[in-house]
Structures are given as C-alpha cells and as structure tokens.
C-alpha positions in Angstrom: -26.2 9.8 -26.9 -22.9 11.5 -27.1 -19.5 10.0 -26.2 -19.2 12.1 -23.1 -22.8 11.8 -21.8 -22.0 8.7 -19.8 -18.9 8.2 -17.7 -16.5 5.5 -18.9 -14.1 6.0 -15.9 -14.7 2.6 -14.2 -14.3 0.7 -17.4 -11.1 2.6 -18.4 -9.7 2.2 -14.9 -10.3 -1.5 -14.9 -8.8 -1.7 -18.4 -5.6 0.0 -17.3 -5.3 -2.0 -14.1 -5.7 -5.1 -16.2 -2.6 -4.2 -18.2 -4.5 -2.8 -21.2 -4.4 -6.3 -22.8 -7.3 -5.7 -25.2 -7.5 -2.7 -27.6 -10.1 0.0 -26.9 -12.8 0.8 -29.3 -12.8 4.2 -30.9 -15.2 5.8 -28.5 -13.4 4.5 -25.4 -10.1 5.6 -26.8 -11.5 9.1 -27.6 -12.8 9.4 -24.0 -9.4 8.4 -22.5 -7.6 10.8 -24.9 -9.9 13.6 -23.6 -9.1 12.8 -20.0 -5.4 13.0 -20.9 -5.9 16.4 -22.6 -7.7 17.6 -19.5 -4.9 16.5 -17.3 -2.3 18.3 -19.5 -4.4 21.5 -19.7 -4.7 21.6 -15.9 -0.9 21.4 -15.6 -0.4 24.3 -17.9 -3.5 26.5 -17.6 -5.2 25.5 -14.4 -8.5 23.7 -13.5 -11.0 26.3 -14.7 -9.4 26.8 -18.1 -9.1 23.0 -18.6 -12.8 22.5 -17.8 -13.9 25.4 -20.0 -11.9 24.0 -22.9 -13.9 20.8 -23.3 -17.3 22.7 -23.0 -16.6 24.1 -26.4 -16.5 22.4 -29.9 -15.4 19.8 -30.9 -16.1 18.4 -27.4 -19.2 20.4 -26.4 -19.4 18.7 -23.0 -21.9 20.1 -20.5 -20.4 22.1 -17.6 -21.5 19.4 -15.1 -20.0 16.6 -17.1 -16.8 18.6 -17.7 -16.4 19.0 -13.9 -16.9 15.2 -13.5 -14.5 14.4 -16.2 -11.9 16.7 -14.7 -12.1 14.7 -11.4 -11.8 11.5 -13.5 -8.7 12.8 -15.2 -7.1 13.4 -11.8 -8.0 9.9 -10.5 -7.1 7.9 -13.5 -3.6 9.5 -13.9 -2.7 10.1 -10.3 -4.7 7.6 -8.2 -3.0 5.1 -6.0 -5.2 2.0 -5.6 -8.2 4.1 -6.8 -8.2 6.3 -3.6 -9.1 9.8 -4.5 -7.2 11.4 -1.6 -4.0 9.8 -2.8 -4.8 11.0 -6.3 -4.8 14.6 -5.1 -1.7 14.1 -2.9 0.2 12.7 -5.9 -1.0 15.6 -8.1 0.1 18.2 -5.6 3.5 16.5 -5.1 4.0 16.4 -8.8 3.2 20.1 -9.2 5.4 21.1 -6.3 8.4 19.2 -7.6 8.0 20.8 -11.0 7.8 24.2 -9.5 10.8 23.5 -7.3 12.8 22.4 -10.4 11.9 25.7 -12.2 13.0 27.7 -9.3 16.3 25.8 -9.0 17.0 26.2 -12.7 16.4 30.0 -12.6 17.8 30.7 -9.1 20.1 33.8 -8.9 20.2 34.4 -5.2 20.0 32.8 -1.8 16.4 33.9 -1.6 15.6 31.8 -4.6 17.2 28.8 -3.0 15.1 29.4 0.1 12.0 29.2 -2.0 13.3 26.0 -3.6 13.9 24.5 -0.2 10.5 25.5 1.0 8.8 23.9 -2.1 10.8 20.7 -1.6 9.9 20.6 2.1 6.2 20.9 1.3 6.5 18.2 -1.4 8.1 15.9 1.2 5.3 16.5 3.7 2.6 15.8 1.2 4.2 12.4 0.5 4.7 11.8 4.2 8.5 11.7 3.8 8.9 13.7 7.0 7.3 10.9 9.0 9.3 7.9 10.3 8.7 4.6 8.4 6.1 2.4 10.1 7.5 -0.2 12.3 7.5 -3.6 10.6 6.0 -6.3 12.7 8.1 -9.5 12.7 6.3 -12.2 10.7 6.6 -14.7 13.5 4.3 -12.5 15.6 1.3 -12.9 13.3 2.0 -16.1 11.4 0.6 -19.1 13.1 2.9 -22.0 13.5 1.6 -25.2 12.1 2.0 -28.2 14.4 1.4 -31.8 13.2 1.0 -34.5 15.7 1.6 -38.1 14.4 2.4 -41.5 15.8 3.9 -42.4 12.5 7.7 -41.6 12.5 7.7 -41.7 8.7 5.6 -38.6 8.6 8.7 -36.6 9.7 11.2 -38.7 7.7 12.3 -40.9 10.7 12.6 -44.7 10.3 10.3 -46.6 12.7 11.8 -48.3 15.6 12.1 -52.1 15.6 9.7 -52.7 18.5 10.5 -56.4 18.9 14.2 -55.5 19.3 13.2 -52.8 21.8 11.1 -55.3 23.7 14.0 -57.7 23.8 16.2 -55.0 25.2 13.7 -54.2 28.0 13.4 -57.9 28.9 17.2 -58.1 29.2 17.2 -55.5 32.0 17.3 -57.9 34.9 17.5 -55.2 37.5 13.9 -54.1 36.7 10.8 -55.7 38.1 8.3 -57.2 35.6 5.8 -54.5 36.5 8.4 -51.8 35.5 9.3 -53.7 32.3 5.6 -53.8 31.4 5.2 -50.1 31.9 8.2 -49.4 29.7 6.7 -51.5 27.0 3.4 -49.6 27.3 5.2 -46.3 27.1 7.1 -47.4 24.0 3.7 -48.6 22.5 5.0 -52.1 22.2 2.0 -53.4 24.1 -1.5 -51.9 24.7 -2.1 -49.9 27.9 -4.6 -51.4 30.3 -5.9 -48.3 32.0 -7.9 -50.2 34.7 -4.8 -52.1 35.6 -2.7 -48.9 35.7 -5.3 -47.3 37.9 -5.3 -50.3 40.3 -1.5 -50.1 40.5 -1.6 -46.4 41.4 -4.1 -47.1 44.1 -1.8 -49.8 45.5 1.2 -47.6 45.4 -0.6 -44.8 47.2 -2.0 -47.1 49.9 1.5 -48.5 50.6 3.0 -45.0 51.2 
C-alpha cells in the first residue's frame, strides 16, 4: 500500500492540536509535507493545477485521492476547531487580503484604490467584521449562587455565642414574663423547642382574643 492510499488527516490533525510533542515517522511527515505543497500550489496556481501536480510522479496519487488530499490541505492549514466551513472562510479571507495588498502596492489611480477598498470590504464580510460583536451575558445571570446553610457559626468564621451568658442576660430582663423569656431562649437555641407546648400557647392566645 502506498503512502497516499490511506488518509492520515485525522492522525495529523490530532498530532498538531496536541502540540506536535512527538516526532512523526517518515511516512507521516511525507504525507504532511505533501499537504503543505498542495496548499502552496493552490495559492499560486489554483486548485486544478495543484491537484494535477500530485497525480504525476513522484507522487502518483489517484485523481480521487488527490481531490481528497486537497480538501485535507485546506482543513489542516485553515481550519478553526476542525470546522470545514471556517476553513474555507479563513482561506478566502487570506486570499482577499493578499490580493488587496497587491492592488495597494501597485495602485496608480483612484480606480485602483476603489478596487482595494472593495477587496478589503469583502474580506471583512467573510470574517464577519461588519457585524456587531455578540452581546456578552453577565456571568451572574447564568452562574448559580452557592448557598450554604449551617447552624455552626464557625463555618463562616464567626465565633460561637456564649449561650449561658445569653441565657443569663435574658433572665435579667425583669420586664418580660417567664413565657416570653422561655420563647427567647428557644429562638436563641439555648433550650429545645417543645412544639406541642408552643401549639397549645398559640391556641390559648387565639382563644383569648
């Protein structure tokens, strides 16, 4: 089987995206070099001439594989996140910028500058530079707030209250009835809540109104 009979595109793409940390073997390197040659030939001579070139010795690639390798050369050198549509967009942008620079360098009249402006406008549209930037959604709208409920003050770096001192303070409030003092102690978690007793007190209060 020849070097070009089977596509190595996925492997080479992964190799490049991984930072090319390991050296390629001779066959993989030759395949990548051929894709690079195809890309350069396309720039200078066009698609058809680039494809025809590798169908002849020393490459001798079949016409079908040559077409496939041409597509691979575009994707591997122009792709953005491996999306073929972006690869073509990047390729066309690159060609338009180069053409615009040639026109600018050789311009001799206002007509030439119009052509230059037209090419730059087309390049900008291909890249979407004529469109407004997408609205950035504030992070607080899609990030969930994490709430932590705890009866332990130390979990939020607060020293716990001296409950005995608090109980003594409540007991010193002579203007309060014993029932109210008890309720305050329950609210402060100094003593346990007796729900049956609380319910009975509420029934009494309601009946007396």
